[in-house]
C-alpha positions, 0 to 999 in steps of 0.5 A, spaced: 973 256 516 967 258 513 965 256 505 959 259 502 955 257 496 950 261 492 944 258 488 938 261 484 941 267 480 939 267 473 936 271 467 929 274 469 924 279 466 923 286 469 917 285 474 919 278 475 921 274 481 927 270 483 930 267 490 937 266 491 939 261 496 946 261 500 948 255 504 954 255 509 959 250 511 965 249 515 965 252 522 958 255 522 957 255 529 961 262 529 957 265 524 952 270 526 950 275 521 949 273 514 946 277 508 947 279 501 951 284 497 951 286 490 956 289 485 954 292 478 960 293 473 964 299 475 960 300 481 962 298 488 959 292 492 953 295 496 949 292 501 942 289 499 940 286 506 943 282 512 940 278 518 942 276 525 941 269 528 936 273 532 932 275 526 934 282 526 934 285 518 937 291 515 935 293 508 938 298 503 932 303 501 933 301 494 930 294 495 926 295 501 919 293 500 921 288 494 926 284 497 925 279 503 931 276 507 930 270 511 934 265 515 934 257 515 932 254 522 939 252 523 941 259 521 946 256 516 942 258 510 940 265 508 935 266 502 933 273 498 926 273 495 926 278 490 920 281 487 918 286 482 925 286 479 928 292 475 934 293 470 937 296 476 937 290 480 942 287 475 948 285 478 953 280 481 950 278 488 954 275 493 953 272 500 956 274 506 957 271 513 960 274 519 964 271 524 968 274 530 975 273 526 973 275 519 968 276 514 966 271 509 964 271 502 961 267 497 963 266 489 957 271 487 951 269 482 949 273 477 942 276 476 940 279 470 934 283 469 931 284 462 926 289 460 
């Protein structure tokens, strides 16, 4: 079993920055990819960014160049540095961890960008 806890969400003005953190606990040895997804009201959950244990990253086109995903040295934490935020980034952000058996999701953290 894996548990994921996000932190760092909140309210920020357009053009500002925010850093999200996610800490995994439990059977963390089984995790390879981690990442972030987001869901706005009335929309499907969409990929924001992912990162493997080896450091390979993947970003949604909408955040490329503005967001940076990184992994802690122990590989059981993941961060999302969000810069140049705009109103379209407003969503609930969910931490993701993938294992061979199943995927895990955090409870979500709200990011609201005001203009």
